C-alpha positions as CSV (number, residue, x, y, z in Angstrom):
1,X,0.0,0.0,0.0
2,X,1.3,3.4,-0.9
3,X,2.2,5.8,1.9
4,X,-0.3,8.6,2.0
5,X,1.4,10.9,4.5
6,X,4.6,11.0,6.5
7,X,5.0,12.7,9.8
8,X,7.5,15.5,10.6
9,X,8.1,17.2,13.9
10,X,5.9,15.4,16.4
11,X,3.4,14.0,14.0
12,X,2.6,17.1,11.9
13,X,1.3,15.7,8.7
14,X,3.1,16.5,5.4
15,X,1.7,15.4,2.1
16,X,3.5,12.8,-0.1
17,X,4.2,15.5,-2.7
18,X,5.9,17.8,-0.1
19,X,7.8,14.9,1.4
20,X,9.0,13.8,-2.0
21,X,10.3,17.3,-2.7
22,X,12.0,17.5,0.6
23,X,13.6,14.1,0.0
24,X,14.8,15.2,-3.5
25,X,16.8,18.0,-1.9
26,X,18.4,15.6,0.6
27,X,18.9,12.9,-2.1
28,X,20.7,15.4,-4.3
29,X,23.1,16.3,-1.4
30,X,23.8,12.6,-0.6
31,X,24.1,11.4,-4.2
32,X,27.3,10.3,-5.9
33,X,29.2,12.8,-8.1
34,X,31.0,16.1,-7.7
35,X,29.8,18.3,-4.9
36,X,29.3,21.2,-7.3
37,X,26.7,19.2,-9.2
38,X,25.0,17.9,-6.1
39,X,24.7,21.5,-4.7
40,X,23.3,22.7,-8.0
41,X,20.7,20.0,-8.0
42,X,19.8,20.6,-4.4
43,X,19.5,24.3,-5.1
44,X,17.2,23.6,-8.0
45,X,15.0,21.3,-5.9
46,X,14.9,23.9,-3.1
47,X,13.6,26.4,-5.6
48,X,10.8,24.0,-6.6
49,X,10.1,23.3,-2.9
50,X,9.2,26.9,-2.4
51,X,5.8,26.0,-4.1
52,X,5.1,23.6,-1.2
53,X,6.5,25.9,1.5
54,X,3.1,26.4,3.1
55,X,2.8,22.6,3.6
56,X,6.3,22.2,5.1
57,X,7.4,23.1,8.6
58,X,9.3,26.4,8.3
59,X,12.2,25.1,10.5
60,X,12.8,22.2,8.1
61,X,12.7,24.4,5.0
62,X,15.0,26.9,6.6
63,X,17.3,24.2,7.8
64,X,17.7,22.7,4.3
65,X,18.1,26.2,2.8
66,X,20.8,27.1,5.4
67,X,22.5,23.8,4.9
68,X,22.7,24.2,1.1
69,X,23.8,27.9,1.5
70,X,26.5,26.9,4.0
71,X,27.9,24.1,1.9
72,X,27.9,26.3,-1.2
73,X,29.8,29.0,0.7
74,X,32.2,26.4,2.2
75,X,32.9,25.1,-1.3
76,X,33.4,28.6,-2.8
77,X,35.8,29.4,0.0
78,X,37.9,26.2,-0.3
79,X,37.3,24.7,-3.8
80,X,36.4,21.1,-4.6
81,X,39.6,19.7,-3.2
82,X,39.2,21.5,0.1
83,X,41.4,20.8,3.1
84,X,39.4,21.6,6.2
85,X,40.5,22.5,9.7
86,X,39.3,20.3,12.5
87,X,36.6,22.9,13.4
88,X,35.4,22.9,9.8
89,X,35.3,19.1,9.7
90,X,33.2,19.1,12.9
91,X,30.9,21.7,11.4
92,X,30.5,19.7,8.2
93,X,29.9,16.5,10.1
94,X,27.1,18.3,12.1
95,X,25.6,19.4,8.8
96,X,25.6,15.9,7.4
97,X,24.1,14.6,10.7
98,X,21.3,17.2,10.2
99,X,20.7,16.0,6.7
100,X,20.2,12.4,8.0
101,X,18.0,13.6,10.9
102,X,15.7,15.6,8.6
103,X,15.6,12.6,6.2
104,X,14.6,10.2,9.0
105,X,11.9,12.7,10.2
106,X,10.5,13.0,6.7
107,X,10.4,9.3,6.1
108,X,8.6,8.7,9.4
109,X,11.6,7.1,11.1
110,X,12.5,4.7,8.3
111,X,15.7,4.9,6.2
112,X,14.6,4.6,2.6
113,X,17.3,4.1,-0.1
């Protein structure tokens, strides 16, 4: 049976269409390939996600937007072969953790690959 809703942030219902759009952003960030391509794809999906913004918790939309913006800035500052300081590595690890946390929330607690 197809999933009709998923639950985000303490059981707030989000439609399948909105959840799919959210997952597209995350999938783009976690995909294989050069980081520049993944960020470009994630940015494009975020632009499309704005049409569903009223159906998505503001904090999740803002979190994803901030994440893509931060990663884009980090890449522009350091280039694709960046060497990061320990503090930058911790920050990047925290951002990746947030991606997984949001993905798990969106999918109702299940990891879907």
